[in-house]
BABANU-327297 format. One line per 5 residues: their letters; for each residue z, x, y of N, C-alpha, C. Coordinates in steps of 0.001 Angstrom, whole numbers, plus 524288, in hexadecimal, padded with zeros to 5 digits. Layout:
// residues N
A) Z:X:Y:Z:X:Y:Z:X:Y; ...
This chain:
// residues 22
MVPAE) 641B8:D12A6:6C689:64075:D11E3:6CC31:645A1:D0F63:6CD5D; 64825:D0EE4:6CC12:65142:D0E1F:6CD48:651FA:D13DE:6CC5C; 65579:D165D:6CF34:657EC:D1A2A:6CFB6:65D17:D1AD8:6CD0D; 65E35:D1F40:6C820:66241:D1CBC:6C55D:66605:D1C90:6CA21; 66792:D1F59:6CCF4:66B45:D1C22:6D008:66CF7:D178C:6D2D0
TPPYN) 668EC:D159E:6D258:6689D:D0EF6:6D4EF:665A5:D0AAC:6D08B; 66AD1:D08A0:6D001:669F9:D0377:6CD36:664AA:D0071:6CEEA; 661F9:CFDBE:6CA9A:65D07:CFA55:6CB7E:66025:CF4A5:6CFB2; 663F5:CF55A:6CEB6:6660F:CEE8B:6D2C3:66915:CF069:6D7CF; 669AE:CF609:6D801:668E2:CF70D:6DD32:6651D:CF944:6E0C4
IDHSG) 66165:CF822:6DF23:65BC3:CFAD5:6DFFD:659BA:CF601:6E3EE; 65801:CF6AF:6E99D:6572E:CF497:6EF44:652B2:CF5EE:6EFDB; 65052:CFBB2:6EF56:64C95:CFB6F:6F332:646EE:CFB21:6EC2F; 648B7:CF7C8:6EA29:64509:CFA01:6E44D:64734:CF323:6E31F; 642E6:CEDA8:6E574:64369:CE7D5:6E49B:6425A:CE652:6DE90
DMKKN) 63FAF:CEAE4:6DC33:63E02:CEA90:6D58A:6430B:CEA84:6D36C; 646E3:CED7B:6D546:64D35:CEFC7:6D379:6500A:CE9A3:6D2E6; 64F83:CE758:6D523:65338:CE525:6D7D0:65232:CDE4D:6D27F; 64E30:CDE2C:6D243:64BB9:CDAD9:6CEEB:64E15:CDCEF:6C82C; 64DB8:CE2B8:6C780:651DA:CE4E0:6C2AB:655BA:CE612:6C2D5
AG) 65836:CE26A:6C528:65E51:CE415:6C774:662F7:CE16B:6C280; 65E7A:CDC5B:6C114:66128:CD7DF:6BE7F:6635D:CDAFF:6B8BF
């Protein structure tokens, strides 16, 4: 679900990714 060019901690359109930023 996470684009290779976009780090998980930089995802804003996906709230679920924010939780996995850590």
